[in-house]
C-alpha positions as CSV (number, residue, x, y, z in Angstrom):
1,M,5.2,-11.2,-6.1
2,A,6.3,-10.7,-2.5
3,H,8.8,-8.0,-1.5
4,P,12.2,-9.4,-0.4
5,A,12.1,-7.4,2.9
6,D,8.7,-8.7,4.0
7,A,9.9,-10.9,6.8
8,R,12.8,-9.0,8.3
9,C,14.4,-5.7,9.2
10,A,16.9,-4.9,6.5
11,V,18.5,-2.1,4.6
12,S,17.8,-2.3,0.9
13,R,19.9,-0.4,-1.6
14,H,18.7,0.5,-5.1
15,G,20.7,1.8,-8.0
16,A,20.3,5.0,-9.8
17,S,17.3,5.3,-12.1
18,G,16.3,1.7,-11.2
19,R,12.8,0.3,-11.1
20,L,10.9,-2.3,-9.0
21,A,8.0,-3.7,-10.9
22,R,4.6,-3.8,-9.1
23,H,4.8,-6.3,-6.3
24,R,2.6,-7.3,-3.3
25,H,3.5,-7.5,0.3
26,T,2.4,-10.6,2.3
27,T,3.2,-9.0,5.7
28,P,3.1,-5.4,6.9
29,Y,6.2,-3.3,7.1
30,A,7.4,0.3,6.8
31,A,10.0,1.6,4.3
32,L,12.0,4.5,5.8
33,V,14.1,6.4,3.3
34,I,17.6,6.9,4.6
35,S,19.2,8.5,1.5
36,G,18.3,9.2,-2.1
37,G,14.7,9.1,-3.2
38,Y,12.1,7.4,-5.4
39,T,8.5,7.6,-6.6
40,E,6.2,4.9,-5.4
41,A,2.8,4.3,-7.0
42,G,0.4,2.1,-5.1
43,D,-2.7,1.8,-3.0
44,L,-2.2,5.3,-1.5
45,G,-1.6,6.9,-4.9
46,R,1.8,8.0,-6.1
47,H,4.3,9.7,-3.8
48,R,7.7,11.2,-4.3
49,V,9.7,10.3,-1.2
50,R,13.1,11.6,0.1
51,P,15.2,11.1,3.2
52,G,13.0,11.0,6.3
53,D,9.9,10.0,4.5
54,I,8.2,6.7,5.5
55,L,5.7,4.5,3.7
56,V,3.7,2.1,5.8
57,H,2.4,-0.9,4.0
58,G,-0.4,-3.1,5.3
59,R,-0.8,-6.7,4.4
60,F,-1.5,-7.4,0.7
61,D,-0.5,-3.8,-0.4
62,A,0.9,-3.6,-3.9
63,H,3.0,-0.9,-5.5
64,Q,5.8,-0.2,-8.0
65,D,8.9,2.0,-7.4
66,R,11.0,4.2,-9.7
67,F,14.3,5.4,-8.2
68,G,15.9,8.8,-8.8
69,A,19.3,9.7,-10.2
70,R,21.0,8.9,-6.8
71,G,19.2,5.6,-6.2
72,A,18.0,5.1,-2.7
73,Q,18.9,3.4,0.6
74,V,15.8,2.2,2.5
75,L,15.4,0.8,6.0
76,N,12.6,-1.8,6.0
77,L,10.9,-2.4,9.4
78,P,8.5,-5.2,10.0
79,L,5.2,-4.0,11.6
80,P,3.2,-7.1,12.7
81,G,-0.6,-6.6,12.7
82,I,-0.7,-3.3,10.7
83,T,-3.6,-3.4,8.3
84,R,-3.6,-0.1,6.4
85,A,-1.2,1.9,4.3
86,L,0.1,5.3,5.3
87,A,2.6,7.9,4.0
88,G,4.4,10.2,6.4
89,R,7.6,11.8,7.5
90,I,9.9,11.4,10.5
91,A,11.9,14.2,11.9
92,D,14.9,12.1,13.0
93,P,15.2,9.0,10.7
94,D,18.8,8.4,11.9
95,A,17.5,7.8,15.4
96,V,15.1,5.1,14.1
97,A,17.9,3.5,12.0
98,R,20.3,3.5,15.0
99,L,17.7,1.9,17.3
100,A,16.9,-0.7,14.7
101,E,20.4,-2.0,15.0
102,S,19.7,-3.2,18.5
103,D,15.9,-3.3,18.9
104,V,13.7,-3.7,15.8
105,S,10.4,-3.5,17.7
106,A,11.4,-0.3,19.5
107,A,12.6,1.2,16.2
108,A,9.2,0.5,14.7
109,A,7.4,1.9,17.7
110,L,9.5,5.1,17.5
111,A,8.8,5.5,13.8
112,L,5.0,5.2,14.3
113,E,5.1,7.5,17.3
114,T,6.9,10.3,15.5
115,I,5.2,10.1,12.0
116,A,3.8,13.3,10.5
117,F,1.7,13.2,7.4
118,D,3.2,15.6,4.8
119,V,4.7,13.4,2.0
120,E,4.5,14.9,-1.6
121,E,1.7,13.3,-3.6
122,C,1.7,13.4,-7.4
123,A,-1.2,15.0,-9.2
124,D,-0.9,14.1,-12.8
125,W,-3.9,12.6,-14.7
126,P,-3.0,9.0,-13.7
127,D,-3.0,10.0,-10.1
128,L,-6.4,11.8,-10.4
129,L,-7.8,8.7,-12.1
130,A,-6.3,6.5,-9.3
131,R,-8.0,8.8,-6.7
132,A,-11.3,8.6,-8.5
133,L,-11.0,4.8,-8.8
134,R,-10.3,4.5,-5.0
135,A,-13.4,6.7,-4.3
136,G,-15.6,4.6,-6.6
137,A,-16.3,7.7,-8.7
138,V,-15.6,6.2,-12.2
139,A,-18.7,4.7,-13.9
140,S,-17.0,4.6,-17.3
141,L,-13.3,4.9,-18.1
142,A,-14.2,6.3,-21.5
143,E,-16.3,9.0,-20.0
144,W,-13.6,9.8,-17.4
145,A,-11.0,10.1,-20.2
146,F,-13.3,12.5,-22.2
147,E,-13.9,14.7,-19.2
148,A,-10.2,14.8,-18.2
149,G,-9.1,15.5,-21.8
150,V,-7.2,12.3,-22.1
151,A,-7.2,10.2,-25.2
152,A,-9.2,7.1,-24.5
153,S,-6.9,5.0,-26.6
154,S,-3.9,5.9,-24.3
155,L,-5.7,5.8,-20.9
156,S,-4.9,2.2,-19.9
157,R,-1.4,2.4,-21.3
158,G,-0.6,5.7,-19.5
159,F,-2.1,4.4,-16.3
160,R,-0.2,1.1,-16.4
161,L,3.0,3.0,-17.0
162,A,2.5,5.1,-13.9
163,Y,1.0,2.4,-11.6
164,G,2.1,-0.9,-13.1
165,V,-1.5,-2.3,-13.5
166,S,-4.6,-1.5,-15.6
167,P,-7.2,0.9,-14.2
168,K,-9.8,-2.0,-13.9
169,R,-7.4,-4.2,-12.0
170,Y,-6.3,-1.3,-9.8
171,R,-9.9,-0.7,-8.9
172,A,-10.7,-4.4,-8.2
173,E,-7.6,-4.8,-6.0
174,Y,-8.3,-1.6,-4.1
175,R,-11.9,-2.7,-3.4
176,A,-10.6,-6.1,-2.2
177,R,-8.1,-4.4,0.1
178,R,-10.9,-2.2,1.5
179,A,-12.9,-5.4,2.2
180,V,-9.9,-7.0,3.9
181,E,-9.4,-3.9,6.2
182,A,-13.1,-4.1,7.1
183,L,-13.0,-7.8,7.8
184,L,-10.0,-7.4,10.1
185,A,-11.3,-4.2,11.8
186,A,-14.9,-5.1,12.6
187,S,-17.2,-8.0,13.4
188,G,-20.1,-7.2,10.9
189,S,-21.5,-9.9,8.7
190,L,-19.6,-10.8,5.5
191,A,-22.6,-9.6,3.5
192,S,-22.5,-6.2,5.1
193,V,-18.8,-5.9,4.5
194,A,-19.3,-6.8,0.9
195,A,-22.0,-4.2,0.5
196,D,-20.0,-1.5,2.2
197,A,-16.9,-2.2,0.0
198,G,-19.0,-1.8,-3.1
199,F,-19.3,-5.5,-4.2
200,A,-22.5,-6.6,-5.9
201,D,-22.8,-9.6,-3.5
202,Q,-20.9,-11.6,-0.9
203,A,-19.8,-14.2,-3.5
204,H,-18.1,-11.5,-5.6
205,M,-16.2,-10.3,-2.5
206,T,-15.2,-13.8,-1.6
207,R,-13.7,-14.4,-5.1
208,D,-11.8,-11.1,-5.1
209,V,-10.5,-11.4,-1.6
210,A,-9.4,-14.9,-2.1
211,A,-7.6,-13.9,-5.3
212,L,-5.8,-11.1,-3.4
213,T,-4.9,-13.0,-0.2
214,G,-5.2,-16.7,-0.9
215,C,-7.8,-17.0,1.8
216,A,-11.6,-16.9,1.9
217,P,-12.9,-13.9,4.0
218,G,-14.1,-16.0,6.9
219,R,-10.9,-17.9,7.2
220,L,-8.9,-14.6,7.0
221,R,-11.0,-13.1,9.8
222,R,-10.6,-16.1,12.1
223,A,-6.8,-16.0,11.6
224,H,-6.8,-12.3,12.4
225,V,-8.9,-12.8,15.6
226,K,-6.4,-15.4,16.8
227,T,-3.5,-13.0,16.1
228,V,-5.3,-10.3,18.2
229,Q,-5.8,-12.8,21.0
230,D,-2.1,-13.6,20.9
231,G,-1.3,-9.9,21.3
232,A,0.5,-9.5,18.0
233,V,-1.6,-6.6,16.6
234,R,-0.4,-3.0,16.7
235,T,-2.6,0.0,16.0
236,L,-1.7,3.4,14.5
């Protein structure tokens, strides 16, 4: 499910104690919190954000959001070419918001130039499991549950409640996202990208990347190269 703000600069307003189910972004953008706050659980882990915090989402990122008692007002800035997720904080979010009214590209550039990395990250057991899954450090969910003192019968349910997806699916999608980042950032062979991302073989990577993006890895890389040649890619 694509986020409604994927293709434009817009201010989204979310009601008190509301929730956005897990959704995927088809284009990169940044969410700058103007007022209120919420908890976002996604490819970077789970973060509690407040005014001035900014969450940068690369292509194909997915997350779910739970809003606080005051709801939230969020400025969504398109960021063409960004490939990786980031969480940070901006000293003067109002300056970015004012600039966005007249020059969206300049506002996005100002946000990226002034970002500092100090957003609050959650550290409950679902977050520790998510971190371990991203690191490829979970050989068995049952063993991880035992070592963490979590009932195996409630592991998947508790994780899904926090992250909106099962642990196995979270791991598979994160690994596919890593492969996409590598495909777009380097010119190594598809087989080497698959191995570095932890896939058993290139065919396995092709299947998961296609499921995530709708494109085979080779086609995705060719499209990205053309975008770079056209000068539309930005770096962090």
